[in-house]
TORPA-4810 file (N, C-alpha, C, O; in nm, 3 decimals):
<nodes>
NODE_1_0.855_-2.245_2.125_0.966_-2.195_2.044_0.913_-2.158_1.905_0.852_-2.242_1.839_M
NODE_2_0.936_-2.036_1.862_0.889_-1.997_1.727_0.957_-2.077_1.617_1.073_-2.117_1.630_P
NODE_3_0.883_-2.101_1.510_0.931_-2.172_1.393_0.911_-2.083_1.271_0.816_-2.005_1.266_Q
NODE_4_1.000_-2.094_1.172_0.985_-2.019_1.048_0.947_-2.116_0.937_1.013_-2.218_0.918_I
NODE_5_0.841_-2.082_0.866_0.789_-2.167_0.760_0.759_-2.083_0.636_0.719_-1.967_0.647_S
NODE_6_0.779_-2.142_0.521_0.739_-2.076_0.397_0.586_-2.069_0.395_0.518_-2.163_0.435_N
NODE_7_0.534_-1.956_0.350_0.388_-1.938_0.342_0.322_-2.047_0.259_0.205_-2.077_0.279_L
NODE_8_0.395_-2.106_0.167_0.342_-2.218_0.088_0.291_-2.329_0.180_0.193_-2.397_0.148_I
NODE_9_0.357_-2.346_0.294_0.321_-2.453_0.387_0.211_-2.415_0.486_0.162_-2.500_0.560_N
NODE_10_0.173_-2.289_0.486_0.067_-2.245_0.578_-0.014_-2.131_0.513_-0.023_-2.022_0.569_C
NODE_11_-0.071_-2.157_0.396_-0.140_-2.051_0.321_-0.261_-1.992_0.393_-0.308_-1.884_0.357_P
NODE_12_-0.312_-2.062_0.492_-0.427_-2.011_0.567_-0.393_-1.880_0.639_-0.484_-1.806_0.679_Q
NODE_13_-0.264_-1.850_0.655_-0.224_-1.727_0.724_-0.210_-1.607_0.631_-0.185_-1.496_0.678_H
NODE_14_-0.225_-1.627_0.502_-0.210_-1.516_0.408_-0.302_-1.399_0.439_-0.253_-1.285_0.440_L
NODE_15_-0.431_-1.418_0.466_-0.516_-1.301_0.496_-0.469_-1.222_0.618_-0.475_-1.099_0.617_P
NODE_16_-0.424_-1.290_0.722_-0.376_-1.219_0.842_-0.251_-1.138_0.809_-0.240_-1.022_0.849_Q
NODE_17_-0.157_-1.199_0.736_-0.036_-1.127_0.699_-0.069_-1.006_0.614_-0.013_-0.899_0.633_L
NODE_18_-0.161_-1.023_0.520_-0.200_-0.912_0.433_-0.261_-0.799_0.515_-0.236_-0.682_0.487_A
NODE_19_-0.341_-0.832_0.616_-0.398_-0.729_0.704_-0.289_-0.652_0.776_-0.291_-0.529_0.781_R
NODE_20_-0.193_-0.726_0.832_-0.083_-0.660_0.903_-0.004_-0.570_0.810_0.024_-0.454_0.843_W
NODE_21_0.032_-0.623_0.693_0.114_-0.546_0.599_0.039_-0.423_0.551_0.097_-0.315_0.538_H
NODE_22_-0.089_-0.439_0.523_-0.168_-0.327_0.474_-0.178_-0.218_0.581_-0.167_-0.099_0.550_H
NODE_23_-0.199_-0.258_0.705_-0.209_-0.160_0.813_-0.075_-0.091_0.838_-0.071_0.029_0.867_A
NODE_24_0.034_-0.164_0.826_0.167_-0.109_0.857_0.222_-0.019_0.746_0.280_0.085_0.775_E
NODE_25_0.203_-0.060_0.621_0.269_0.011_0.511_0.174_0.061_0.403_0.219_0.106_0.298_W
NODE_26_0.045_0.054_0.427_-0.051_0.100_0.327_-0.031_0.245_0.285_-0.061_0.282_0.172_G
NODE_27_0.020_0.327_0.376_0.040_0.468_0.345_0.143_0.489_0.233_0.142_0.593_0.167_Y
NODE_28_0.232_0.391_0.212_0.331_0.403_0.105_0.272_0.372_-0.032_0.328_0.411_-0.134_L
NODE_29_0.160_0.303_-0.034_0.089_0.269_-0.158_-0.060_0.293_-0.136_-0.138_0.198_-0.135_N
NODE_30_-0.101_0.418_-0.118_-0.241_0.443_-0.082_-0.342_0.400_-0.187_-0.460_0.381_-0.157_P
NODE_31_-0.297_0.383_-0.311_-0.389_0.339_-0.416_-0.412_0.188_-0.414_-0.507_0.140_-0.475_E
NODE_32_-0.327_0.113_-0.343_-0.340_-0.033_-0.336_-0.445_-0.069_-0.233_-0.435_-0.031_-0.116_R
NODE_33_-0.546_-0.144_-0.276_-0.650_-0.187_-0.185_-0.607_-0.314_-0.110_-0.509_-0.379_-0.148_T
NODE_34_-0.679_-0.346_-0.006_-0.651_-0.468_0.068_-0.668_-0.590_-0.024_-0.588_-0.683_-0.019_F
NODE_35_-0.772_-0.589_-0.107_-0.793_-0.701_-0.201_-0.676_-0.713_-0.297_-0.636_-0.825_-0.330_A
NODE_36_-0.621_-0.603_-0.343_-0.505_-0.608_-0.433_-0.383_-0.665_-0.360_-0.305_-0.742_-0.417_Q
NODE_37_-0.367_-0.628_-0.234_-0.253_-0.680_-0.157_-0.265_-0.832_-0.144_-0.166_-0.904_-0.161_R
NODE_38_-0.385_-0.881_-0.115_-0.403_-1.026_-0.106_-0.372_-1.091_-0.241_-0.303_-1.193_-0.246_I
NODE_39_-0.421_-1.034_-0.349_-0.395_-1.090_-0.483_-0.245_-1.092_-0.511_-0.195_-1.190_-0.566_A
NODE_40_-0.174_-0.986_-0.476_-0.029_-0.982_-0.499_0.043_-1.088_-0.415_0.139_-1.150_-0.461_E
NODE_41_-0.004_-1.110_-0.293_0.060_-1.209_-0.207_0.032_-1.352_-0.253_0.103_-1.444_-0.214_M
NODE_42_-0.070_-1.372_-0.335_-0.098_-1.505_-0.389_0.023_-1.557_-0.468_0.046_-1.677_-0.474_Q
NODE_43_0.100_-1.466_-0.528_0.220_-1.507_-0.603_0.321_-1.575_-0.512_0.402_-1.655_-0.558_A
NODE_44_0.317_-1.543_-0.382_0.409_-1.604_-0.287_0.378_-1.751_-0.263_0.457_-1.821_-0.200_D
NODE_45_0.265_-1.797_-0.313_0.227_-1.937_-0.293_0.273_-2.027_-0.408_0.242_-2.146_-0.411_L
NODE_46_0.345_-1.970_-0.502_0.401_-2.048_-0.613_0.532_-2.111_-0.567_0.576_-2.088_-0.454_Q
NODE_47_0.593_-2.189_-0.652_0.716_-2.258_-0.614_0.842_-2.173_-0.630_0.950_-2.216_-0.590_Q
NODE_48_0.831_-2.054_-0.687_0.948_-1.969_-0.707_1.001_-1.921_-0.573_0.925_-1.904_-0.477_A
NODE_49_1.132_-1.899_-0.566_1.191_-1.844_-0.443_1.164_-1.695_-0.433_1.140_-1.642_-0.324_F
NODE_50_1.167_-1.627_-0.546_1.135_-1.484_-0.552_1.019_-1.468_-0.647_1.036_-1.488_-0.767_V
NODE_51_0.901_-1.433_-0.598_0.868_-1.389_-0.464_0.834_-1.505_-0.370_0.787_-1.611_-0.412_P
NODE_52_0.859_-1.480_-0.244_0.817_-1.574_-0.140_0.802_-1.499_-0.008_0.863_-1.395_0.013_S
NODE_53_0.720_-1.554_0.078_0.701_-1.499_0.212_0.726_-1.609_0.313_0.686_-1.723_0.295_T
NODE_54_0.793_-1.571_0.419_0.825_-1.662_0.528_0.752_-1.613_0.653_0.747_-1.493_0.679_W
NODE_55_0.698_-1.706_0.727_0.613_-1.674_0.842_0.677_-1.729_0.968_0.721_-1.844_0.972_V
NODE_56_0.682_-1.647_1.072_0.725_-1.693_1.202_0.599_-1.736_1.277_0.507_-1.657_1.297_C
NODE_57_0.597_-1.861_1.318_0.481_-1.919_1.385_0.515_-1.954_1.530_0.623_-2.005_1.559_L
NODE_58_0.422_-1.925_1.618_0.432_-1.966_1.757_0.306_-2.044_1.789_0.196_-1.989_1.786_L
NODE_59_0.322_-2.171_1.820_0.207_-2.258_1.845_0.107_-2.252_1.730_-0.014_-2.243_1.751_N
NODE_60_0.159_-2.257_1.607_0.078_-2.260_1.484_0.015_-2.125_1.448_-0.057_-2.116_1.349_E
NODE_61_0.040_-2.020_1.527_-0.017_-1.888_1.497_0.093_-1.795_1.446_0.204_-1.796_1.499_F
NODE_62_0.062_-1.715_1.344_0.164_-1.623_1.291_0.192_-1.510_1.390_0.100_-1.452_1.449_P
NODE_63_0.321_-1.479_1.406_0.359_-1.366_1.488_0.450_-1.269_1.411_0.484_-1.162_1.461_I
NODE_64_0.490_-1.308_1.290_0.574_-1.222_1.209_0.593_-1.278_1.070_0.556_-1.392_1.042_G
NODE_65_0.652_-1.195_0.984_0.676_-1.239_0.846_0.786_-1.156_0.782_0.821_-1.049_0.830_S
NODE_66_0.838_-1.208_0.674_0.933_-1.136_0.590_0.922_-1.195_0.450_0.893_-1.313_0.433_A
NODE_67_0.946_-1.111_0.350_0.929_-1.154_0.212_1.053_-1.122_0.128_1.131_-1.032_0.161_S
NODE_68_1.068_-1.197_0.022_1.162_-1.164_-0.085_1.079_-1.135_-0.208_0.994_-1.216_-0.247_L
NODE_69_1.104_-1.020_-0.270_1.028_-0.982_-0.388_1.124_-0.933_-0.496_1.240_-0.903_-0.469_I
NODE_70_1.074_-0.925_-0.618_1.157_-0.882_-0.731_1.196_-0.736_-0.716_1.314_-0.703_-0.731_V
NODE_71_1.100_-0.649_-0.685_1.131_-0.506_-0.673_1.035_-0.441_-0.574_0.916_-0.470_-0.574_N
NODE_72_1.089_-0.354_-0.490_1.006_-0.287_-0.390_1.001_-0.135_-0.408_0.922_-0.067_-0.344_D
NODE_73_1.086_-0.083_-0.496_1.085_0.062_-0.522_1.083_0.084_-0.672_1.180_0.054_-0.741_M
NODE_74_0.972_0.136_-0.723_0.966_0.159_-0.867_1.065_0.264_-0.914_1.090_0.276_-1.034_D
NODE_75_1.123_0.339_-0.822_1.226_0.436_-0.858_1.363_0.371_-0.877_1.457_0.438_-0.920_S
NODE_76_1.376_0.242_-0.844_1.502_0.169_-0.859_1.478_0.033_-0.925_1.503_-0.071_-0.864_H
NODE_77_1.430_0.033_-1.049_1.402_-0.096_-1.116_1.528_-0.177_-1.144_1.520_-0.297_-1.171_P
NODE_78_1.644_-0.113_-1.136_1.770_-0.183_-1.164_1.815_-0.271_-1.048_1.906_-0.352_-1.064_E
NODE_79_1.753_-0.256_-0.931_1.792_-0.332_-0.812_1.698_-0.448_-0.789_1.576_-0.433_-0.796_L
NODE_80_1.754_-0.565_-0.762_1.673_-0.684_-0.738_1.763_-0.795_-0.686_1.881_-0.803_-0.721_S
NODE_81_1.706_-0.882_-0.604_1.576_-0.886_-0.537_1.578_-0.806_-0.407_1.683_-0.758_-0.363_P
NODE_82_1.461_-0.793_-0.346_1.441_-0.710_-0.228_1.388_-0.789_-0.110_1.304_-0.877_-0.125_W
NODE_83_1.439_-0.757_0.007_1.379_-0.800_0.132_1.267_-0.700_0.160_1.289_-0.579_0.152_L
NODE_84_1.150_-0.749_0.193_1.035_-0.659_0.214_0.944_-0.717_0.321_0.954_-0.834_0.358_A
NODE_85_0.855_-0.633_0.369_0.748_-0.675_0.460_0.798_-0.748_0.584_0.738_-0.847_0.627_S
NODE_86_0.907_-0.699_0.640_0.954_-0.757_0.767_0.864_-0.700_0.876_0.867_-0.581_0.907_V
NODE_87_0.784_-0.787_0.931_0.681_-0.746_1.027_0.680_-0.842_1.144_0.687_-0.964_1.127_Y
NODE_88_0.672_-0.786_1.264_0.653_-0.865_1.386_0.536_-0.804_1.461_0.531_-0.682_1.481_V
NODE_89_0.442_-0.887_1.501_0.326_-0.840_1.578_0.377_-0.763_1.700_0.472_-0.807_1.764_H
NODE_90_0.315_-0.650_1.732_0.364_-0.566_1.843_0.386_-0.641_1.974_0.479_-0.609_2.048_P
NODE_91_0.305_-0.739_2.005_0.318_-0.816_2.129_0.451_-0.892_2.136_0.497_-0.927_2.245_Q
NODE_92_0.512_-0.919_2.020_0.632_-1.003_2.014_0.757_-0.926_1.972_0.861_-0.987_1.947_Y
NODE_93_0.748_-0.795_1.964_0.864_-0.715_1.923_0.969_-0.709_2.034_0.941_-0.733_2.152_R
NODE_94_1.091_-0.677_1.992_1.205_-0.665_2.083_1.239_-0.797_2.153_1.286_-0.799_2.267_N
NODE_95_1.213_-0.908_2.082_1.248_-1.040_2.133_1.337_-1.116_2.036_1.361_-1.235_2.054_Q
NODE_96_1.388_-1.047_1.932_1.479_-1.110_1.836_1.410_-1.177_1.718_1.477_-1.237_1.634_G
NODE_97_1.280_-1.168_1.711_1.206_-1.236_1.604_1.233_-1.172_1.469_1.253_-1.243_1.370_I
NODE_98_1.234_-1.040_1.463_1.264_-0.972_1.337_1.403_-1.007_1.287_1.421_-1.035_1.169_G
NODE_99_1.501_-1.006_1.376_1.637_-1.042_1.338_1.644_-1.186_1.288_1.711_-1.216_1.190_S
NODE_100_1.573_-1.274_1.357_1.572_-1.415_1.317_1.512_-1.431_1.178_1.564_-1.506_1.096_T
NODE_101_1.403_-1.361_1.150_1.341_-1.367_1.017_1.436_-1.316_0.910_1.452_-1.380_0.806_L
NODE_102_1.498_-1.201_0.933_1.589_-1.142_0.833_1.707_-1.236_0.808_1.742_-1.262_0.693_V
NODE_103_1.768_-1.286_0.914_1.882_-1.377_0.898_1.841_-1.503_0.824_1.916_-1.554_0.740_K
NODE_104_1.723_-1.554_0.854_1.673_-1.675_0.786_1.662_-1.650_0.636_1.707_-1.732_0.556_H
NODE_105_1.603_-1.539_0.598_1.589_-1.509_0.456_1.724_-1.487_0.389_1.743_-1.525_0.273_L
NODE_106_1.817_-1.426_0.459_1.950_-1.405_0.404_2.019_-1.539_0.378_2.083_-1.558_0.274_M
NODE_107_2.006_-1.633_0.471_2.065_-1.767_0.453_1.998_-1.838_0.337_2.066_-1.898_0.253_V
NODE_108_1.865_-1.832_0.331_1.793_-1.898_0.222_1.834_-1.839_0.087_1.852_-1.913_-0.010_Q
NODE_109_1.848_-1.708_0.081_1.887_-1.641_-0.045_2.028_-1.684_-0.087_2.052_-1.713_-0.204_A
NODE_110_2.119_-1.688_0.008_2.256_-1.730_-0.024_2.258_-1.875_-0.074_2.330_-1.906_-0.169_K
NODE_111_2.181_-1.962_-0.011_2.175_-2.103_-0.053_2.125_-2.117_-0.197_2.160_-2.213_-0.267_R
NODE_112_2.045_-2.023_-0.240_1.990_-2.028_-0.375_2.073_-1.948_-0.475_2.031_-1.926_-0.588_R
NODE_113_2.191_-1.906_-0.433_2.284_-1.843_-0.523_2.270_-1.693_-0.541_2.337_-1.634_-0.626_G
NODE_114_2.184_-1.629_-0.463_2.174_-1.484_-0.471_2.296_-1.423_-0.404_2.348_-1.477_-0.307_L
NODE_115_2.342_-1.310_-0.456_2.462_-1.247_-0.401_2.433_-1.117_-0.327_2.509_-1.080_-0.237_T
NODE_116_2.326_-1.048_-0.362_2.292_-0.921_-0.300_2.141_-0.913_-0.276_2.062_-0.970_-0.352_D
NODE_117_2.104_-0.843_-0.171_1.964_-0.812_-0.144_1.954_-0.663_-0.116_2.049_-0.601_-0.068_L
NODE_118_1.838_-0.607_-0.144_1.812_-0.466_-0.122_1.687_-0.451_-0.034_1.605_-0.542_-0.024_Y
NODE_119_1.676_-0.336_0.029_1.555_-0.302_0.103_1.547_-0.152_0.116_1.645_-0.080_0.098_L
NODE_120_1.428_-0.106_0.148_1.415_0.032_0.194_1.334_0.030_0.321_1.247_-0.055_0.342_F
NODE_121_1.365_0.126_0.406_1.295_0.135_0.534_1.275_0.281_0.572_1.367_0.362_0.561_T
NODE_122_1.154_0.315_0.616_1.133_0.450_0.662_1.186_0.474_0.804_1.210_0.588_0.843_P
NODE_123_1.205_0.366_0.882_1.234_0.389_1.024_1.321_0.284_1.093_1.336_0.289_1.215_D
NODE_124_1.378_0.190_1.019_1.452_0.082_1.085_1.596_0.069_1.035_1.653_-0.040_1.037_A
NODE_125_1.655_0.180_0.993_1.793_0.175_0.943_1.887_0.114_1.047_1.967_0.026_1.013_E
NODE_126_1.880_0.156_1.172_1.970_0.106_1.276_1.955_-0.045_1.295_2.054_-0.116_1.316_A
NODE_127_1.833_-0.095_1.288_1.807_-0.239_1.299_1.883_-0.316_1.192_1.949_-0.415_1.222_F
NODE_128_1.875_-0.270_1.067_1.939_-0.341_0.957_2.091_-0.324_0.959_2.163_-0.416_0.919_Y
NODE_129_2.140_-0.210_1.004_2.285_-0.192_1.015_2.345_-0.298_1.107_2.456_-0.346_1.081_L
NODE_130_2.275_-0.334_1.213_2.322_-0.437_1.306_2.324_-0.575_1.242_2.390_-0.666_1.292_K
NODE_131_2.253_-0.592_1.130_2.244_-0.722_1.062_2.329_-0.724_0.935_2.303_-0.803_0.844_L
NODE_132_2.431_-0.638_0.929_2.527_-0.634_0.819_2.473_-0.577_0.689_2.524_-0.609_0.581_D
NODE_133_2.371_-0.494_0.697_2.326_-0.419_0.581_2.401_-0.287_0.580_2.442_-0.237_0.684_W
NODE_134_2.419_-0.229_0.461_2.485_-0.100_0.448_2.389_0.000_0.385_2.303_-0.036_0.304_V
NODE_135_2.406_0.123_0.422_2.324_0.230_0.368_2.375_0.269_0.229_2.493_0.300_0.213_L
NODE_136_2.288_0.267_0.131_2.323_0.315_-0.003_2.286_0.462_-0.019_2.363_0.540_-0.077_L
NODE_137_2.170_0.500_0.032_2.127_0.640_0.022_2.008_0.664_0.114_1.940_0.572_0.159_S
NODE_138_1.988_0.791_0.139_1.864_0.836_0.204_1.794_0.921_0.101_1.855_1.010_0.041_R
NODE_139_1.666_0.895_0.080_1.594_0.966_-0.025_1.446_0.973_0.008_1.399_0.909_0.103_E
NODE_140_1.375_1.051_-0.070_1.229_1.056_-0.058_1.170_0.952_-0.151_1.206_0.945_-0.269_L
NODE_141_1.080_0.874_-0.100_1.007_0.778_-0.181_0.860_0.796_-0.151_0.815_0.775_-0.038_Y
NODE_142_0.786_0.834_-0.252_0.643_0.862_-0.235_0.620_0.962_-0.122_0.532_0.946_-0.038_R
NODE_143_0.703_1.064_-0.123_0.697_1.175_-0.027_0.733_1.135_0.117_0.703_1.210_0.210_D
NODE_144_0.795_1.020_0.134_0.837_0.975_0.266_0.989_0.960_0.268_1.045_0.904_0.174_E
NODE_145_1.057_1.007_0.373_1.201_0.983_0.382_1.228_0.836_0.414_1.171_0.779_0.507_P
NODE_146_1.316_0.775_0.334_1.349_0.634_0.352_1.500_0.614_0.340_1.570_0.697_0.283_V
NODE_147_1.547_0.502_0.394_1.685_0.460_0.378_1.686_0.344_0.280_1.615_0.246_0.300_S
NODE_148_1.766_0.354_0.176_1.786_0.247_0.079_1.911_0.172_0.123_2.017_0.231_0.142_L
NODE_149_1.897_0.039_0.137_2.005_-0.041_0.194_2.033_-0.166_0.110_1.951_-0.209_0.029_M
NODE_150_2.152_-0.222_0.133_2.196_-0.341_0.059_2.276_-0.431_0.153_2.341_-0.384_0.246_K
NODE_151_2.269_-0.560_0.128_2.358_-0.654_0.192_2.416_-0.747_0.087_2.348_-0.783_-0.009_T
NODE_152_2.541_-0.784_0.105_2.605_-0.883_0.018_2.609_-1.014_0.096_2.652_-1.019_0.211_S
NODE_153_2.564_-1.118_0.029_2.551_-1.248_0.096_2.678_-1.331_0.083_2.684_-1.443_0.134_L
</nodes>
């Protein structure tokens, strides 16, 4: 049975998560190196809730992750905090793991008094609509069409 843990409790998985995230979304930040991504994720190992990364583990091995960050789109600095880096290893997709991760972070955010979360996605608008997110806009971000979304907790 998969378990969700804060990356603080399993920091040994940070390099693997950084590899996955870099491979999946590196094209949105082509100037960011893998080493920079690891350095940025080090902030997730602090005691703050934002930023933080949550890892879905199966038999102690990571199979997915999701993060809460201060800002994910420099074109919208007025919006915060953001759900980001929702990733499930391809072998484990379409089994509810992504939904479980998103719902877990939404519950954790609400418990900590957050009222709204934002995200952008190039290709998963329908997935988030099923999880009670609403579309704010469709726009170009770094020359890529994306959906900007919000949920109220």
